MILUM-246478 format. One record per residue: residue number from 1; residue in three letters; x, y, z of N, C-alpha, C in turn. Coordinates in Angstrom, 3 decimals. Example, Ala and Ser with C-alpha at 12.3 -4.5 7.8 and 13.67 -1.06 7.14 Angstrom:
// MILUM-246478
+-----+------+----------+----------+----------+----------+----------+----------+----------+----------+----------+
: seq : type :      n.x :      n.y :      n.z :     ca.x :     ca.y :     ca.z :      c.x :      c.y :      c.z :
+-----+------+----------+----------+----------+----------+----------+----------+----------+----------+----------+
:   1 :  ALA :   13.190 :   -5.690 :    7.800 :   12.300 :   -4.500 :    7.800 :   13.200 :   -3.300 :    7.800 :
:   2 :  SER :   12.850 :   -2.250 :    7.080 :   13.670 :   -1.060 :    7.140 :   12.900 :    0.030 :    7.870 :
+-----+------+----------+----------+----------+----------+----------+----------+----------+----------+----------+
// end
This chain:
// MILUM-246478
+-----+------+----------+----------+----------+----------+----------+----------+----------+----------+----------+
: seq : type :      n.x :      n.y :      n.z :     ca.x :     ca.y :     ca.z :      c.x :      c.y :      c.z :
+-----+------+----------+----------+----------+----------+----------+----------+----------+----------+----------+
:   1 :  PRO :  104.062 :   93.422 :  104.425 :  104.865 :   92.223 :  104.896 :  103.734 :   91.612 :  106.244 :
:   2 :  ASP :  103.018 :   92.467 :  106.360 :  101.990 :   92.173 :  107.450 :  100.853 :   91.584 :  106.997 :
:   3 :  GLY :  100.295 :   91.722 :  105.770 :   99.029 :   91.364 :  104.780 :   98.334 :   92.284 :  105.482 :
:   4 :  ARG :   98.205 :   93.566 :  105.739 :   97.049 :   94.754 :  105.593 :   97.367 :   95.849 :  104.748 :
:   5 :  ARG :   98.009 :   95.678 :  103.859 :   98.544 :   96.308 :  102.770 :   98.879 :   95.834 :  101.335 :
:   6 :  VAL :   98.718 :   96.301 :  100.620 :   99.131 :   95.487 :   99.013 :   99.807 :   96.954 :   98.587 :
:   7 :  ALA :  100.513 :   96.511 :   97.614 :  101.492 :   97.764 :   97.287 :  101.072 :   97.152 :   95.797 :
:   8 :  PHE :  101.142 :   98.136 :   94.272 :  100.615 :   97.779 :   93.452 :  100.911 :   98.698 :   92.151 :
:   9 :  THR :  101.149 :   98.228 :   90.869 :  101.447 :   99.264 :   89.449 :  100.308 :   99.866 :   89.136 :
:  10 :  THR :   99.528 :  101.176 :   89.151 :   98.405 :  101.716 :   88.385 :   99.245 :  103.050 :   86.763 :
:  11 :  ASN :   98.253 :  102.642 :   86.404 :   98.532 :  103.513 :   85.473 :   97.247 :  104.289 :   85.016 :
:  12 :  ARG :   96.163 :  104.374 :   86.319 :   94.823 :  105.075 :   86.039 :   94.825 :  106.815 :   85.238 :
:  13 :  ASP :   95.938 :  107.244 :   85.785 :   95.744 :  108.785 :   85.913 :   96.901 :  108.979 :   84.196 :
:  14 :  GLY :   97.143 :  107.864 :   83.540 :   97.556 :  107.987 :   82.233 :   99.467 :  108.194 :   82.714 :
:  15 :  ALA :   99.665 :  107.861 :   83.848 :  101.436 :  107.867 :   84.267 :  101.608 :  106.385 :   85.246 :
:  16 :  PHE :  102.627 :  105.375 :   85.070 :  102.435 :  104.626 :   85.815 :  103.250 :  104.808 :   87.170 :
:  17 :  ASP :  102.063 :  104.670 :   88.123 :  101.846 :  105.156 :   89.816 :  102.491 :  103.638 :   90.458 :
:  18 :  ILE :  103.306 :  103.554 :   91.731 :  103.103 :  102.747 :   92.499 :  102.028 :  103.852 :   93.904 :
:  19 :  ALA :  101.059 :  102.302 :   94.227 :  100.241 :  102.987 :   95.537 :   99.894 :  101.741 :   96.019 :
:  20 :  VAL :   99.562 :  101.877 :   97.164 :   99.722 :  101.145 :   98.263 :   98.207 :  101.472 :   99.445 :
:  21 :  ALA :   97.263 :   99.950 :   99.321 :   95.978 :  100.478 :   99.355 :   95.988 :   99.594 :  100.517 :
:  22 :  ASP :   95.182 :   99.845 :  101.544 :   94.232 :   98.812 :  102.916 :   93.804 :   97.636 :  102.277 :
:  23 :  LEU :   94.028 :   96.659 :  102.537 :   93.122 :   95.598 :  102.063 :   91.813 :   95.490 :  103.047 :
:  24 :  GLU :   91.775 :   96.541 :  103.947 :   90.311 :   95.924 :  105.220 :   89.122 :   97.199 :  104.374 :
:  25 :  THR :   89.950 :   98.228 :  103.990 :   89.214 :   99.181 :  103.674 :   88.964 :   99.646 :  102.381 :
:  26 :  GLY :   90.225 :   98.766 :  101.427 :   90.027 :   99.324 :  100.116 :   90.560 :  101.020 :   99.734 :
:  27 :  ARG :   90.518 :  101.251 :  101.204 :   91.311 :  102.845 :  100.560 :   92.587 :  102.924 :  100.314 :
:  28 :  VAL :   93.130 :  103.456 :   99.167 :   94.191 :  103.922 :   98.646 :   94.794 :  105.137 :   99.689 :
:  29 :  LEU :   96.020 :  104.416 :  100.427 :   97.029 :  105.374 :  101.329 :   98.280 :  106.325 :  101.070 :
:  30 :  TRP :   98.842 :  105.163 :   99.716 :   99.969 :  106.657 :   99.329 :   99.996 :  106.313 :   97.825 :
:  31 :  THR :  100.602 :  106.819 :   97.048 :  100.820 :  106.653 :   95.633 :  101.742 :  107.902 :   95.007 :
:  32 :  THR :  103.420 :  107.655 :   94.285 :  104.334 :  108.195 :   93.954 :  103.610 :  109.386 :   93.060 :
:  33 :  GLY :  102.677 :  109.225 :   92.487 :  101.665 :  110.497 :   92.094 :  103.011 :  111.068 :   91.025 :
:  34 :  ASP :  104.075 :  111.062 :   90.435 :  104.629 :  111.450 :   89.704 :  104.520 :  110.998 :   88.024 :
:  35 :  ASP :  105.228 :  111.740 :   87.139 :  105.183 :  111.194 :   85.434 :  106.136 :  110.554 :   85.026 :
:  36 :  ALA :  106.597 :  109.742 :   86.189 :  108.025 :  108.952 :   85.584 :  107.328 :  107.434 :   85.949 :
:  37 :  LEU :  108.084 :  106.806 :   85.167 :  107.760 :  105.219 :   84.997 :  107.912 :  104.551 :   86.394 :
:  38 :  ASP :  107.132 :  104.548 :   87.147 :  107.103 :  103.567 :   88.589 :  107.134 :  102.168 :   88.477 :
:  39 :  ASN :  107.511 :  101.277 :   88.923 :  106.925 :  100.062 :   88.560 :  107.451 :   98.855 :   89.650 :
:  40 :  PHE :  107.162 :   97.587 :   89.877 :  107.983 :   96.368 :   90.586 :  108.122 :   96.824 :   91.564 :
:  41 :  PRO :  107.060 :   97.001 :   92.339 :  107.023 :   97.797 :   93.396 :  107.503 :   96.158 :   94.560 :
:  42 :  SER :  107.310 :   96.245 :   96.068 :  108.361 :   94.668 :   96.540 :  108.480 :   95.352 :   97.478 :
:  43 :  TRP :  107.587 :   94.811 :   98.941 :  107.722 :   94.884 :  100.648 :  109.165 :   94.277 :  100.819 :
:  44 :  GLY :  109.849 :   94.433 :  101.636 :  110.754 :   94.424 :  102.369 :  110.555 :   93.665 :  103.763 :
:  45 :  PRO :  111.481 :   93.000 :  104.435 :  110.902 :   92.032 :  105.386 :  110.759 :   93.135 :  106.641 :
:  46 :  ASP :  111.702 :   94.484 :  106.753 :  111.339 :   95.552 :  107.754 :  110.495 :   96.260 :  107.382 :
:  47 :  GLY :  109.050 :   96.178 :  106.427 :  108.208 :   97.313 :  106.079 :  108.221 :   97.704 :  104.776 :
:  48 :  ARG :  109.767 :   97.943 :  104.439 :  110.529 :   98.867 :  103.704 :  109.894 :   98.240 :  102.032 :
:  49 :  LEU :  109.053 :   99.621 :  101.717 :  108.624 :   99.661 :  100.414 :  109.715 :  100.598 :   99.251 :
:  50 :  THR :  109.802 :   98.916 :   98.376 :  110.940 :   99.410 :   97.146 :  110.233 :   99.380 :   95.249 :
:  51 :  TRP :  111.021 :  100.010 :   95.154 :  110.329 :  100.164 :   93.493 :  111.401 :  100.718 :   93.037 :
:  52 :  VAL :  111.529 :  100.631 :   91.149 :  112.052 :  100.872 :   90.198 :  111.317 :  102.054 :   89.325 :
:  53 :  SER :  112.122 :  103.217 :   89.363 :  111.494 :  104.226 :   88.627 :  112.624 :  104.880 :   87.644 :
:  54 :  ASN :  112.080 :  105.494 :   86.891 :  112.993 :  107.013 :   85.806 :  113.017 :  108.137 :   85.854 :
:  55 :  ARG :  112.365 :  108.674 :   87.330 :  112.340 :  109.665 :   87.544 :  113.399 :  110.857 :   87.909 :
:  56 :  ASP :  115.018 :  110.184 :   87.720 :  115.927 :  110.992 :   87.498 :  116.813 :  110.751 :   85.944 :
:  57 :  GLY :  116.024 :  110.818 :   85.209 :  116.502 :  110.028 :   83.918 :  116.766 :  108.696 :   83.664 :
:  58 :  GLY :  117.471 :  108.113 :   84.466 :  117.944 :  106.687 :   84.185 :  117.094 :  105.718 :   85.290 :
:  59 :  PHE :  117.481 :  104.373 :   85.009 :  116.530 :  103.329 :   86.199 :  117.156 :  103.254 :   87.420 :
:  60 :  ASP :  116.512 :  103.862 :   88.542 :  117.194 :  103.241 :   89.555 :  116.073 :  102.638 :   90.841 :
:  61 :  ILE :  116.848 :  102.428 :   91.659 :  115.896 :  101.729 :   92.975 :  115.544 :  102.776 :   93.888 :
:  62 :  TYR :  114.614 :  102.948 :   94.451 :  113.641 :  103.862 :   95.420 :  113.474 :  103.325 :   96.673 :
:  63 :  THR :  113.658 :  103.560 :   97.675 :  113.091 :  102.618 :   98.681 :  111.992 :  103.676 :   99.797 :
:  64 :  LEU :  111.031 :  103.220 :  100.335 :  110.371 :  104.606 :  101.512 :  110.203 :  103.881 :  102.416 :
:  65 :  ILE :  110.050 :  104.380 :  103.443 :  109.341 :  102.969 :  104.710 :  107.793 :  103.815 :  105.252 :
:  66 :  LEU :  106.503 :  103.225 :  105.353 :  105.504 :  103.591 :  105.254 :  105.095 :  103.675 :  106.600 :
:  67 :  PRO :  104.578 :  104.783 :  107.011 :  104.357 :  104.265 :  108.454 :  103.017 :  103.513 :  108.923 :
+-----+------+----------+----------+----------+----------+----------+----------+----------+----------+----------+
// end
């Protein structure tokens, strides 16, 4: 939401993960890093990252506030 980071879906390691990268440096700051199907990242107005995952069996919505 502040234009400094981008959230995206990647399958670089063979699993679909959500990653967050710093737009200035290109460095990946955070990733879900699990075997679940993580997809559809979205930023909330409060900076909260939301995505969909099947990590607990069925598909659910997960949220995280990143520093």
